[in-house]
N, C-alpha and C positions, 0 to 999 in steps of 0.2 A: 145435477153437477158436484162434484168436489171440487173447493176451494182450494186453493195453496196453500201449503205448508199441511195441509190435513189429508189424512190416512181413511183408508175405506175403511178401517176398524172404528177411527175415530169417529166417525160419521153415524155410522150403525150404533154405539155405544151412546149417543146424543141424542138419536132416533127414538131408541128406548126406551131412555130414562124421559123423554118430554112425551112419547105418548103414556108411561105408565102414569103420568101427571094427569096426565089428560083424564084416564079412563077414573083412579081417585075423582079427581075433579066432578067430574061426569054424575058417578056413581054414587058422590055424598051431599044429601041435601044439605042445605046449606043456611042458615038463617039469623035474625041480627035479635038482639036481646035490647028493649025498653031499659034502663036504667031512669030511676026515677027518685028521687027521695034518700038514695046512698049511695055511698063508693063501689065498684063494681068488686068488690075485693073480698078474696076467698081466706079464710087463715088457711094456713100451711099449703095453699093449692099446688107452690112447687114442690113439697117435701124438704123443704129445710132440714138441716142436721138437727138431733133432739136439742131441746133448751138443755144447759148446765139446772141442776137443785140446787136450789139455795140451803143451806142450812152449814151441819160442822163442817171441817177442811175429811178430806179424802186421802188423802195425801198427807202431809204436812203433819208432825206434833204440835201440838198446844203453842211451844215455846220457838220451835223453825217457824207458824206460821204469824205469831208475834213479828219477830226478827225480819221476814221479808215485804211485813206489811209498813215496818219503820222503814227497811230499804227503798221500798215503795214511792214511801211520800219523801226521801232523800232527792231523789233522782226526778221526782213531778211531784214537786213541793204543791201544795194547795194554795190560792191567791181569793181574793173577793168575789171572783169573778166565775173560777172553775173550783169542784174538789180534788185536789191530791190524788196521788197513785191508791192510795189507801183504801180512798169514798167510793174512787171508780170499780173499783175492785179485780187490780191485778195481779193481788197475790191471788185472790180470788180462782181466774182465771189458769193462776199458775199451778196454782192445788191440782185442776181437774185437767187439764195437760196431760201432769205429771203423775196422777192416775188412771191415766186412759191409755191410749193406743202408744201416744206419742213417747212417751216416758216409760214404754215397756218396751220399746221398740218394733212394734208390728209390723211383719210385711220387711224389713231390711233383713241383710243376709249380717249374721253375728258369728260367725263360726272360723273359730283359730286358719291358719296363722294370721294376727295381728300385726300389723306394725307401723307406722308414720306417714301419713298420704298426704299430700302435696295440699295446698289452701285451697286446691279447686275442687277437690274431693270431698273436704270435711274432715269430720271425724270418723276416725277408723278404729275406734278403742269399741273394746266387750263390754263395758259399762257403757250403758246407754243415757239418758240425762235425771230420771230418775234416783238411777245409784250414786250420779254425781252431784247430783243435790243435795242426798242424803248425806254424804260425806262431806261435804263444802262447806254446808250449813252447824254441820256438831262440830269442825275445827273450828271454822268462825267463831261460834259460841265459847270456845275453848278459850281461841285468842282474846278476844273481849274482853271476858272473865280474868282473864289472867292480866292481862294489860290496864282494867278501870275497876280493880279490887272488889271481885267477883261480881259485878255487874253485867247484865244482857243488855245486845247492842240497842232492841228499844227503850232503855233504862237510861241511855248514854242519854247526853244533851246535843243539842242539834250542833256544836261545835265538835265535839265531840265524832259524836254521826261521819261527820264530814271530813272528819279526820282518819277515820278508819278506813274509809272507802277510797277516799285516797288516797291510802298507802297499798289497799290492794291495786288501787287502778294500776301503779307503779312499779306495785313487786317488791313496798320496800315490808309490809305487812307478808309477812309468810304463817303460810295455812297447815301443819301438820296435815298430814296426809294425803292434799286434795292441793293442788294449782289453784291459788288464791286470783289470780290475772284476769284467766280463761271463767271460774266460780263468774266474777266481777262483770266480765265481756256479755258471759252467757245470761247473767239477769237485766244486763242494762237491754237489753235485746229483746228478752220475755217480758219484761215489765213495759218496754213501748210497745209490743203485740196486744198484750193485754188492754189499754187504753185506748188504741184505734180498732179494735176489733171488732166483729160488730156484736151487741149483747148479748147476744143468746149463747153467747161461749162462757160465760160469767165478768168481764171486762167493761169497760166503756157505759157503767150505770148509766142509765136513763141516755143515755148517747153523747155523753159529756164533750168526749173529744171531738166527736162528728160537729157540734154545736158552738165550738169555739172554734175549731176551721172555716166553717157552714161549709163542709161536705155536706151533699145532698143524701147520702146512703144508698139504700138499694131503691132506689127509685129508680121505675123502670122508663122514664125516660126524661130529661135534661138537655140534649142535647142544643138547645139554643140558647144554655148558658153556658158550653164548652169554650166557645174560644173569647167569653167575655171576662176579663181578668180585673183585677182586683177589685171586683163586684161581690158583695156577701148574695149568695145567694136564697129569695125571701123568701121559701116554703122549711119547715123542719124539716128534719133526716129523719128516714126511716131506713126502721131494722128489719130484717126479713121476714119479720113475723109479724111486721108493720108497726103501728102504733095505736096504743092502749086504751086510745077514744074510738079507735077505726073500728076494733071490734069487741066494744063495752057494751051495746047492746044487742039483744039477743032478733033476730031474723025469723 
């Protein structure tokens, strides 16, 4: 019998899907594993993204890397409980992103004509993130050295660094050949992203940001805590690759 608002086609489709599901269940032997003495964890079982490699800069020059680390520490300063943006690896996160598909605009349509898009359309520029960072950081370095007797941004005092970044934010500090205000806004977003992203991408080292805010990370289930606001989750966070103590022992 066809129910109200149901067409014969929809009924047949539902019956077909249900029949297929029953066939698969009946044809597949089911079993249960007994877990004892260890967590039911298989590293990389879900095929997560490749872990970034620690080591030298892959995109930044040495001076560019120093500048980005100093900017990251200004945006996310260290305190007695949590490392700042530099130690959390935010500059490393940005470096690896710029050296990869994101920086090179892989998968995006980048042929002319190039026109100014609306805010909702995002950047419509021919220059991708990698080119914009390179041009802005070079101009940024020259502006700092011109204003502070040859000193690079990383060598300035904390007060001087804050003054420089405030100048970028307000637009008072002009960068030759680059949009300083746009660079500042992009750097803020990328530093924040690196601080809170999964550690597999190079930032949020030792899951320091997740520990700070009580985020459980990539745990498979914490439904009992979803509606328990202002209560700290009692277990440590978990990355997409688990926790070191889970996989340290050979099985």
